[in-house]
C-alpha positions as a Markdown table, in Angstrom:
| # | Residue | x | y | z |
|---|---|---|---|---|
| 1 | Met | 16.0 | 0.2 | 26.4 |
| 2 | Ser | 14.4 | 3.6 | 25.5 |
| 3 | Thr | 14.2 | 2.6 | 21.8 |
| 4 | Ile | 12.1 | -0.5 | 22.7 |
| 5 | Glu | 10.0 | 1.2 | 25.4 |
| 6 | Pro | 10.7 | 4.8 | 26.4 |
| 7 | Asn | 8.6 | 4.5 | 29.6 |
| 8 | Trp | 10.5 | 1.7 | 31.3 |
| 9 | Leu | 9.4 | 2.5 | 34.8 |
| 10 | Ser | 5.8 | 2.1 | 33.8 |
| 11 | Leu | 6.8 | -1.1 | 32.1 |
| 12 | Leu | 8.2 | -2.5 | 35.3 |
| 13 | Trp | 5.1 | -1.6 | 37.2 |
| 14 | Phe | 2.9 | -3.1 | 34.5 |
| 15 | Ile | 4.9 | -6.3 | 34.7 |
| 16 | Leu | 4.4 | -6.5 | 38.5 |
| 17 | Phe | 0.7 | -5.9 | 38.3 |
| 18 | Ala | 0.1 | -8.2 | 35.3 |
| 19 | Thr | 2.1 | -11.0 | 37.1 |
| 20 | Ile | -0.1 | -10.6 | 40.2 |
| 21 | Cys | -3.2 | -10.8 | 37.9 |
| 22 | Gly | -1.9 | -13.9 | 36.1 |
| 23 | Val | -1.1 | -15.9 | 39.2 |
| 24 | Ser | -4.3 | -14.7 | 41.0 |
| 25 | Leu | -6.4 | -15.8 | 38.0 |
| 26 | Leu | -5.0 | -19.3 | 38.2 |
| 27 | Ile | -5.5 | -19.5 | 42.0 |
| 28 | Val | -9.1 | -18.1 | 41.9 |
| 29 | Ser | -10.1 | -20.2 | 38.8 |
| 30 | Gly | -9.0 | -23.3 | 40.7 |
| 31 | Met | -11.6 | -22.5 | 43.4 |
| 32 | Phe | -14.6 | -23.0 | 41.0 |
| 33 | Pro | -17.2 | -24.5 | 41.1 |
| 34 | Leu | -18.0 | -22.8 | 44.3 |
| 35 | Gly | -19.9 | -25.6 | 46.1 |
| 36 | His | -17.2 | -28.2 | 46.4 |
| 37 | Asp | -13.4 | -28.4 | 46.7 |
| 38 | Pro | -11.2 | -30.7 | 44.6 |
| 39 | Glu | -11.7 | -33.5 | 47.2 |
| 40 | Gly | -15.5 | -33.4 | 46.8 |
| 41 | Arg | -16.2 | -31.8 | 50.3 |
| 42 | Arg | -18.6 | -29.0 | 50.7 |
| 43 | Arg | -17.1 | -25.5 | 51.2 |
| 44 | Ser | -18.2 | -23.2 | 54.0 |
| 45 | Gly | -20.0 | -20.0 | 53.4 |
| 46 | Leu | -16.9 | -18.0 | 54.5 |
| 47 | Thr | -14.8 | -19.8 | 51.9 |
| 48 | Met | -17.2 | -19.1 | 49.1 |
| 49 | Leu | -17.4 | -15.4 | 50.2 |
| 50 | Leu | -13.6 | -15.2 | 50.1 |
| 51 | Val | -13.5 | -16.8 | 46.6 |
| 52 | Leu | -16.1 | -14.3 | 45.3 |
| 53 | Gly | -14.3 | -11.4 | 47.0 |
| 54 | Asn | -11.0 | -12.6 | 45.4 |
| 55 | Ala | -12.8 | -12.8 | 42.0 |
| 56 | Ala | -14.2 | -9.2 | 42.4 |
| 57 | Leu | -10.8 | -7.9 | 43.4 |
| 58 | Leu | -9.1 | -9.7 | 40.5 |
| 59 | Ala | -11.6 | -8.2 | 38.0 |
| 60 | Ala | -10.9 | -4.7 | 39.3 |
| 61 | Leu | -7.1 | -5.4 | 39.2 |
| 62 | Val | -7.2 | -6.7 | 35.6 |
| 63 | Ile | -9.3 | -3.8 | 34.4 |
| 64 | Gly | -7.0 | -1.3 | 36.1 |
| 65 | Thr | -3.8 | -3.0 | 35.0 |
| 66 | Gly | -5.1 | -3.2 | 31.4 |
| 67 | Phe | -6.1 | 0.5 | 31.3 |
| 68 | Tyr | -2.7 | 1.5 | 32.9 |
| 69 | Gly | -0.8 | -0.5 | 30.4 |
| 70 | Tyr | -2.8 | 0.8 | 27.5 |
| 71 | Ser | -2.4 | 4.4 | 28.5 |
| 72 | Glu | 1.3 | 4.2 | 29.5 |
| 73 | Leu | 3.0 | 1.7 | 27.2 |
| 74 | Arg | 3.4 | 1.2 | 23.5 |
| 75 | Trp | 0.9 | -1.2 | 22.0 |
| 76 | Ser | 3.7 | -3.6 | 20.9 |
| 77 | Thr | 5.2 | -3.6 | 24.4 |
| 78 | Leu | 1.8 | -4.3 | 25.9 |
| 79 | Val | 1.1 | -7.2 | 23.7 |
| 80 | Val | 4.6 | -8.8 | 24.1 |
| 81 | Val | 4.8 | -8.4 | 27.8 |
| 82 | Thr | 1.2 | -9.6 | 28.4 |
| 83 | Gly | 1.9 | -12.7 | 26.2 |
| 84 | Leu | 5.1 | -13.5 | 28.2 |
| 85 | Ile | 3.2 | -13.2 | 31.5 |
| 86 | Val | 0.4 | -15.4 | 30.2 |
| 87 | Leu | 3.0 | -17.9 | 29.1 |
| 88 | Phe | 5.1 | -18.0 | 32.3 |
| 89 | Ala | 2.4 | -17.4 | 35.0 |
| 90 | Pro | 1.5 | -21.1 | 35.2 |
| 91 | Gly | 5.2 | -21.8 | 36.0 |
| 92 | Leu | 5.1 | -19.3 | 38.8 |
| 93 | Phe | 1.8 | -20.8 | 40.0 |
| 94 | Glu | 3.4 | -24.3 | 40.1 |
| 95 | Glu | 6.3 | -23.0 | 42.2 |
| 96 | Trp | 3.9 | -21.2 | 44.6 |
| 97 | Arg | 3.5 | -23.9 | 47.2 |
| 98 | Trp | 1.4 | -22.9 | 50.2 |
| 99 | Ser | 2.5 | -24.4 | 53.5 |
| 100 | Ile | 0.5 | -21.8 | 55.4 |
| 101 | Gly | -2.7 | -22.8 | 57.1 |
| 102 | Gly | -5.8 | -23.9 | 55.3 |
| 103 | Ile | -7.7 | -22.6 | 52.3 |
| 104 | Lys | -9.2 | -19.7 | 54.2 |
| 105 | Thr | -5.8 | -18.4 | 55.3 |
| 106 | Gln | -4.5 | -18.7 | 51.7 |
| 107 | Leu | -7.5 | -16.8 | 50.3 |
| 108 | Leu | -7.1 | -14.1 | 53.0 |
| 109 | Ile | -3.4 | -13.7 | 51.9 |
| 110 | Leu | -4.5 | -13.4 | 48.3 |
| 111 | Val | -7.1 | -10.8 | 49.2 |
| 112 | Gly | -4.3 | -8.8 | 51.0 |
| 113 | Val | -2.0 | -9.1 | 48.0 |
| 114 | Gln | -4.7 | -7.9 | 45.6 |
| 115 | Val | -5.7 | -5.0 | 47.8 |
| 116 | Val | -2.1 | -3.9 | 48.2 |
| 117 | Ala | -1.7 | -4.2 | 44.4 |
| 118 | Leu | -4.8 | -2.1 | 43.8 |
| 119 | Leu | -3.6 | 0.6 | 46.2 |
| 120 | Val | -0.2 | 0.7 | 44.6 |
| 121 | Leu | -1.8 | 0.8 | 41.2 |
| 122 | Asn | -3.9 | 3.7 | 42.3 |
| 123 | Arg | -0.8 | 5.5 | 43.7 |
| 124 | Val | 1.4 | 4.8 | 40.6 |
| 125 | Gly | -1.2 | 5.3 | 37.9 |
| 126 | Gly | -3.5 | 7.8 | 39.7 |
| 127 | Ala | -3.2 | 10.4 | 36.9 |
| 128 | Val | -4.2 | 7.9 | 34.2 |
| 129 | Leu | -6.7 | 6.0 | 36.3 |
| 130 | Pro | -9.1 | 8.8 | 37.6 |
| 131 | Phe | -12.0 | 6.3 | 38.1 |
| 132 | Val | -10.0 | 4.4 | 40.7 |
| 133 | Ser | -9.2 | 7.3 | 43.0 |
């Protein structure tokens, strides 16, 4: 393993963060356009605020994860792992069936997942991500 990627612990963290980014991107992108849901009903102001909050958290997580991967991993590892995650994230998204509450509850859970991921990313990559801390 060390001949492929000497920093395997950072690789595992990057895989986790990038997977969260990939699945979150699919969930958040499905919420646009903001004004209407897929059934054609109007969304409430709170739902639109949650979608925009999720989009902002996702942008911060993608930037932090990309910078973490760029500074900790080999370029070839970064490209291959990111490609695999982009390839398999839709499969994870399809298997992620929400039986919990409504859309607001699901978006609140996604906010929680992204906030925890950002906090862990700050803790794990604090030395290479000085702008986050």
